[in-house]
Structure formats: structure tokens, C-alpha cells
Residue, then its C-alpha position, 0 to 999 in steps of 0.5 A: m500499499g502507499r504512504g497514505t495507508g501508513r498515515h491512517a494506521e498511525r492515527v488509529s494506532a495512536r489510540p491503543g486500547r481504546i478501540g474494541g469490538l468485532i470487525r468483519l474485514e473482506m479483501p482480495l487474497s493476494l492483498g491480504r496475504i502479501l500486505i495486510l496479514p503481516l501487519l495485523g498481529r502488531f495492530l491487534s496487540s496494540h488494540p487488545k479489545l479488538k477482534i478482526e474476522v478476515r475473509m479473503n476472496d478474489h470473487h466479486v461479493n455483495l459486501v452487505a449480504e456477506g455482513a462485511d463491516l469493512a472491505l479493502r479493494v484494489g481498483q475502482l468500485s463497481n457499486e457506487d452506493l458504497v462509501a470509499k476512501p483511497l488508502g494508497f496506490l499499488r504499482q502495476g507492471t507488465y511481465a514476461c517469462p523467458d519462454c514468451l520473450s524467446r517466442y515473441g521477441r522482447p517488446e520495445l514499445p507498448n504497441d509491440l504488445l499487440s503481437h504478444r499473447l497476453i494474460s490480463l486481469a479484468p475488474p470485478s465489474g467486468r468492464h474492460r479497461p485498456m492497459v495504459y503505459s506512460t512513456g516520455g510524459n505521454d500515456i499510451a492505451i493498449d486495447t488487449r481484447g479479442g482474438g482469444r489472446n487474453l485470459y480474463q479472471w479476477 
């Protein structure tokens, strides 16, 4: 998470022992395993009256129906009725295995990706968004749909 997340956590942590109760927290699996769970032990030791029930799920779920009190999400929300506050930013990248590079060549420019087989993530909303690359101060959007070249799974 970004620096903003740390500032929010510091404000809450500045009140040790004053926060209590049960929080049902919903988040994507990778976000939870990599970024959140490693921090929870220290946070909970500072707040002994607090209990957190963590649910990690990579599928789009109805937060109200699931009884979630709080959810952490990556990307844009698909439900505009939810109240959201950005906590930080995650850097994303484009990666290739050596076998792929030997078969299709090393892309030098974003448009070179159009001749590659791509695996793309689709947001839970199902609305396609192009991959956007910033080069030399210009944003270049690459449409990765179609041709059976892409795998969409969140």
C-alpha cells in the first residue's frame, strides 16, 4: 500500500486500547496475504479489545449480504452506493517469462504488445479497461481484447 495507508494506521494506532469490538474485514487474497496479514498481529496487540474476522476472496461479493463491516479493494468500485476512501496506490507492471520473450521477441514499445499473447486481469465489474503505459510524459492505451489472446479472471 502507499504512504497514505501508513498515515491512517498511525492515527488509529495512536489510540491503543481504546478501540474494541468485532470487525468483519473482506479483501482480495493476494492483498491480504502479501500486505495486510503481516501487519495485523502488531495492530491487534496494540488494540487488545479488538477482534478482526478476515475473509479473503478474489470473487466479486455483495459486501452487505456477506455482513462485511469493512472491505479493502484494489481498483475502482463497481457499486457506487458504497462509501470509499483511497488508502494508497499499488504499482502495476507488465511481465514476461523467458519462454514468451524467446517466442515473441522482447517488446520495445507498448504497441509491440499487440503481437504478444497476453494474460490480463479484468475488474470485478467486468468492464474492460485498456492497459495504459506512460512513456516520455505521454500515456499510451493498449486495447488487449479479442482474438482469444487474453485470459480474463479476477
